[in-house]
C-alpha positions in Angstrom: 83.0 94.0 105.8 84.8 93.0 109.1 87.8 94.4 110.5 91.2 94.6 108.5 94.0 91.6 110.1 97.3 92.7 110.0 99.2 89.6 110.0 103.1 89.2 109.7 104.0 89.7 106.0 107.0 87.6 104.5 108.1 89.7 101.4 110.9 87.4 100.8 109.4 85.9 97.7 107.5 89.1 96.5 108.4 90.4 93.2 110.1 93.7 92.7 109.3 96.7 90.4 111.5 97.1 87.3 113.0 94.0 87.8 113.1 90.6 86.0 110.9 89.1 88.6 108.3 87.1 87.4 105.1 88.5 88.0 102.0 85.9 87.1 98.4 86.9 86.4 96.9 87.2 89.9 94.3 84.7 91.1 90.6 85.5 90.8 89.1 86.2 94.3 87.2 83.1 95.3 84.2 85.3 96.8 82.8 88.5 96.0 84.1 92.1 97.0 82.7 93.9 99.5 79.8 95.8 99.1 79.6 99.3 100.9 76.6 100.2 103.1 76.5 103.7 103.1 78.8 106.8 103.0 79.9 105.8 106.8 80.6 102.7 106.3 82.8 103.7 103.1 84.7 106.2 105.5 84.9 103.1 108.1 86.7 100.8 105.8 88.7 103.6 104.0 90.3 104.8 107.3 90.9 100.7 108.5 92.5 100.0 105.2 94.8 103.2 105.5 96.2 102.4 108.5 96.9 98.4 107.7 98.4 99.7 104.2 100.7 102.3 106.6 102.3 99.5 108.2 104.9 98.7 105.4 104.4 101.5 103.1 108.0 102.9 103.9 109.1 99.1 103.5 108.0 98.8 100.3 108.8 102.0 98.6 112.2 101.4 100.0 112.7 97.7 98.5 110.3 98.3 95.7 108.2 95.4 96.6 104.9 95.0 94.6 101.7 95.0 97.1 100.1 91.9 96.6 98.4 91.0 99.7 97.7 95.0 100.3 96.1 94.8 96.8 94.1 91.9 97.6 92.5 93.6 101.0 92.0 97.1 99.4 90.0 95.2 96.2 88.1 93.5 98.3 87.0 96.1 100.3 84.3 97.7 98.4 85.8 100.5 97.6 86.5 99.7 94.3 82.7 99.3 93.1 82.0 102.5 95.2 79.9 104.0 92.4 78.3 100.7 90.7 75.0 102.0 90.5 72.4 100.5 92.9 70.1 99.3 90.0 73.2 97.0 89.2 74.2 95.6 92.7 76.4 98.3 93.5 76.3 101.2 96.4 76.2 104.2 94.2 77.7 106.4 96.6 78.4 110.1 96.1 81.7 110.9 94.2 81.9 113.3 96.9 82.0 110.7 99.2 84.5 108.7 96.8 86.7 111.6 97.0 86.5 111.4 101.0 87.5 107.4 101.0 90.5 108.0 98.2 92.0 110.8 100.1 91.8 108.6 103.2 93.3 105.3 101.5 96.2 107.1 100.1 97.3 108.9 103.5 97.8 105.5 104.0 100.0 104.7 100.9 99.4 106.7 97.7 100.9 103.7 95.7 98.2 101.6 96.2 95.7 103.9 96.6 96.6 105.2 93.0 96.0 101.0 91.6 92.6 101.7 92.0 92.4 105.5 90.2 91.8 104.1 86.7 89.6 101.3 87.7 87.2 103.2 89.3 87.3 106.0 86.4 86.7 103.1 84.3 83.7 102.5 86.3 82.2 105.9 85.8 82.8 106.0 82.4 81.0 102.7 81.8 78.1 104.0 83.8 78.3 107.0 81.1 79.0 105.1 78.1 77.8 101.9 77.9 74.8 100.1 77.3 72.1 98.4 79.6 74.0 95.0 78.9 77.4 96.1 78.7 76.9 97.8 82.0 75.6 94.7 84.0 78.4 92.4 82.5 81.3 95.1 83.7 79.5 96.4 87.0 79.2 92.5 87.5 82.9 92.0 87.1 83.9 94.9 89.4 81.5 93.6 92.3 82.9 89.8 91.9 86.2 92.0 92.7 87.9 91.4 89.3 90.6 94.6 88.7 90.9 96.5 86.1 94.2 97.7 84.9 94.6 100.3 82.4 95.7 100.7 79.1 95.6 103.9 77.8 98.3 106.2 77.7 101.1 105.8 74.8 104.8 107.0 75.1 105.5 108.3 71.4 102.6 110.4 70.3 102.9 114.5 69.7 100.1 114.8 72.9 98.4 112.3 75.5 95.6 111.9 72.8 97.6 110.7 69.9 96.5 107.8 70.6 98.8 104.8 67.6 96.8 101.6 69.2 94.4 100.8 66.3 91.3 97.8 67.2 89.4 96.2 63.9 86.3 94.1 64.1 87.0 90.6 62.5 83.0 88.5 62.6 82.4 88.1 66.5 86.0 89.4 67.6 87.6 92.9 68.0 91.1 93.0 67.6 93.6 95.2 69.1 97.5 95.8 67.9 99.7 98.8 69.9 101.9 99.4 72.8 101.0 101.4 75.7 102.9 103.2 78.6 102.3 104.3 82.3 99.7 101.1 82.2 98.7 101.8 86.6 97.9 98.8 87.8 98.1 96.2 84.9 100.9 94.4 85.8 98.3 93.0 89.1 95.1 93.1 87.3 92.8 90.7 86.2 91.3 92.7 83.0 92.8 94.9 80.8 91.0 97.4 79.6 92.7 99.8 76.4 91.8 102.7 74.9 92.4 101.7 71.0 90.9 103.6 67.7 88.8 102.0 65.1 87.5 103.0 61.9 84.5 104.9 63.5 86.0 106.6 66.7 87.1 105.3 70.1 86.6 102.0 72.2 87.7 100.6 75.2 88.2 97.1 74.7 88.4 94.5 77.8 91.2 91.7 77.7 91.6 89.6 80.2 95.2 89.6 82.2 96.3 86.7 80.5 95.0 86.8 76.8 97.1 85.6 74.4 99.1 88.8 72.6 98.8 90.8 75.6 102.2 91.2 77.1 102.7 93.3 79.9 106.3 94.4 81.0 107.1 95.3 84.4 109.3 98.8 83.8 108.4 101.4 85.7 110.8 103.6 87.1 110.0 106.6 88.5 111.3 108.1 91.7 107.7 108.1 93.3 104.7 106.1 93.0 106.8 103.2 92.7 104.7 100.4 93.4 101.7 101.2 91.9 101.9 98.1 89.8 102.6 100.3 86.5 105.0 99.6 83.4 104.0 98.8 79.8 101.3 96.7 77.7 102.4 95.5 74.0 99.2 94.1 72.4 100.2 92.1 69.4 96.8 90.8 68.1 95.0 90.7 71.0 91.5 88.6 70.6 88.8 89.4 72.6 84.8 89.0 72.1 83.6 92.2 69.8 80.8 92.1 73.1 84.1 93.6 75.3 85.0 96.4 72.7 82.7 99.6 74.2 82.1 102.3 71.7 83.2 105.6 73.7 81.2 108.9 73.0 83.4 111.7 71.7 83.5 114.1 75.0 84.6 116.9 73.0 81.1 116.6 71.1 79.0 115.3 74.0 78.9 117.1 77.5 80.1 114.2 80.1 81.5 114.3 83.4 84.4 112.1 82.1 87.0 114.5 82.8 85.9 115.7 86.4 85.3 112.0 87.5 89.1 111.2 86.6 90.0 114.2 87.8 88.7 114.4 91.2 90.1 110.9 91.9 93.5 112.5 90.6 93.2 115.2 93.5 92.0 112.8 96.0 95.5 111.0 96.2 97.2 114.5 96.2 94.8 115.6 99.1 95.9 112.1 101.0 99.8 112.7 100.4 99.7 115.7 101.9 97.6 114.5 104.9 99.6 112.2 105.7 102.9 114.2 105.4 101.7 116.9 107.5 100.6 114.3 110.1 104.3 112.6 109.3 105.8 116.4 110.3 104.1 116.8 113.4 105.2 113.8 114.8 108.7 114.2 113.8 108.9 117.7 115.3 107.3 116.9 118.4 109.4 113.8 119.0 112.3 114.1 116.9 113.5 118.0 116.1 115.1 120.3 118.1 114.3 124.0 119.0 116.3 126.1 116.7 119.2 128.3 118.9 116.9 132.0 118.4 113.9 130.9 119.6 114.8 130.4 123.5 112.2 127.8 123.3 112.5 124.3 125.0 111.1 122.2 122.5 110.6 122.7 118.5 107.1 122.2 118.9 107.3 125.9 120.2 109.3 127.9 117.8 106.5 130.7 116.7 107.5 130.2 113.0 106.9 126.2 113.1 103.3 126.6 114.7 103.0 129.6 111.9 103.7 126.9 109.0 101.2 123.7 110.4 98.8 126.3 110.9 99.1 127.6 107.4 99.4 123.8 106.1 96.2 122.8 107.9 94.1 125.5 106.7 95.4 124.9 103.0 94.5 121.0 103.3 90.8 121.8 105.0 90.4 124.3 102.1 91.6 121.6 99.4 89.3 119.0 101.2 86.6 121.5 101.2 86.9 121.9 97.3 87.0 118.2 97.1 83.5 117.9 98.5 82.3 120.9 96.5 83.6 119.3 93.3 82.3 115.8 93.8 78.9 117.3 94.5 78.9 119.2 91.3 80.2 115.5 89.6 77.0 114.4 91.1 75.0 117.0 88.9 76.7 116.6 85.9 76.2 113.1 86.4 72.3 113.1 87.0 72.0 116.2 84.2 74.8 116.6 81.5 73.9 119.7 80.5 76.8 121.9 79.0 76.3 124.1 81.9 76.4 121.4 84.5 79.4 119.4 83.2 81.3 122.7 82.9 80.5 123.5 86.6 81.9 120.3 87.5 84.8 120.6 85.6 85.8 124.1 86.8 85.2 122.8 90.5 87.1 120.1 89.9 90.2 122.2 88.8 89.8 124.3 91.2 90.1 121.6 93.7 93.0 119.7 91.7 95.0 123.2 92.0 94.9 123.4 96.0 95.8 119.8 96.4 98.7 119.4 94.4 99.9 123.2 96.3 99.0 121.3 99.4 100.7 118.3 98.7 104.2 119.7 97.3 104.2 122.6 100.1 103.6 119.6 102.7 106.2 117.4 101.9 108.6 120.3 101.5 107.2 122.0 104.6 107.9 118.4 106.1 112.4 118.9 105.9 112.4 122.4 106.6 110.4 122.0 110.0 111.8 118.6 110.7 115.3 119.9 110.3 118.4 117.7 108.8 117.9 114.9 110.7 114.8 114.0 109.0 116.5 113.5 106.2 118.4 110.5 107.3 117.6 107.5 105.2 116.6 105.7 108.3 113.1 107.8 108.8 112.1 107.3 104.7 110.6 110.5 104.8 111.9 111.7 101.3 109.2 109.1 99.7 106.2 111.3 100.5 107.7 114.3 98.4 108.9 112.0 95.7 105.1 110.3 95.3 103.8 114.1 95.8 106.1 115.2 93.0 105.5 112.6 90.6 101.8 112.0 90.9 101.1 115.5 91.1 102.6 115.9 86.9 99.6 113.5 85.9 98.5 116.5 84.2 99.6 120.5 84.1 98.1 122.5 87.0 99.2 125.7 85.5 97.0 124.6 82.9 93.8 124.5 85.6 94.6 128.2 86.3 94.4 129.3 82.7 91.0 127.5 82.4 89.6 128.6 85.8 90.7 132.3 84.9 89.5 132.1 81.4 86.2 131.1 82.0 85.3 133.4 85.0 86.9 136.2 83.2 86.1 135.2 79.7 83.0 133.3 79.7 85.0 130.5 78.0 84.1 126.9 78.9 86.9 124.7 79.4 87.6 121.9 77.0 86.4 118.6 77.9 89.1 115.6 78.0 90.4 113.1 80.7 92.4 114.9 81.8 90.7 118.6 82.4 
């Protein structure tokens, strides 16, 4: 992949989040996506992409502009097929590399980074659960540059796993009915994978974005992660070929690394938010802030308490990065050899990483204003988006339960439960 070009963008006709602006189905890519060569290539591509995403991140957040061009760059970059195995034409890179790459992209714009979150997790799920024929087709779509949205979570159930969406089979067709919310990426996707329940268990049904009966509503109204192309999906007698319904294993019975795969992507996005917030804090303190009168210093950067705070944040960020690396290696082992012991190890290590990335994201985005001072809250700087993004994204699953499962494992030898939120 060559260097990304930063042409001037005309946002005047861009659709906005939570508005009545029409958001038609996105055109399919005219050529296959780039295939990453190795870890160094992946880091290079992610770094270039992050710099491009950062250019108008504040503008997109403030105006609620959907990232059309940015998303095309992202999905053609090769990152969306980073874990497709080599035997299916992909780079087959490690989950440790995936975590590094997603953290870098999220440091440019975590909203855009999150749009790939479910797509990549789906590829991990297909790698675990699908037949060879299903893998060849679905991995092939990803290598073509097709984007998967998601239709997983539902709004009204008692818990996040209380699914009401049903799939039935009529001849050679799968028929899906239900309603989904928190459908990150679906609005700007090419294919919408739908978690649905059949008579014999759970399925992941792949429907084209423009399939009759599939309606995506642009109604995401969160104060953070605003431009993730999220919203809701209604499914009214959505019919797709039966071959597009992938039967899912019951992870509570069969040990797989499905949960850690989903979680490490979440954690990496939070690490990226923290990294960007710390960089913004350093920039603001050294260029905008004034020293406090009691410090006796000439510049805000010489304030000993500010120095200590920046040092603490950097230590915590580097510790989080290290745990992401450790978790990624554990997931790689669990994927290669999904024993109860290996899957538990991956789950615990990923939970540890999620604890630290959550903490450093919240701490860094708070400290940004404490150290930057009152002027850092001025709207012209648009720094509040970092806190809003951190606060919103870290709510995906309650980190308080990570502490519990980690402690219960080490203290009492109790393995954590297996599900996509753990």
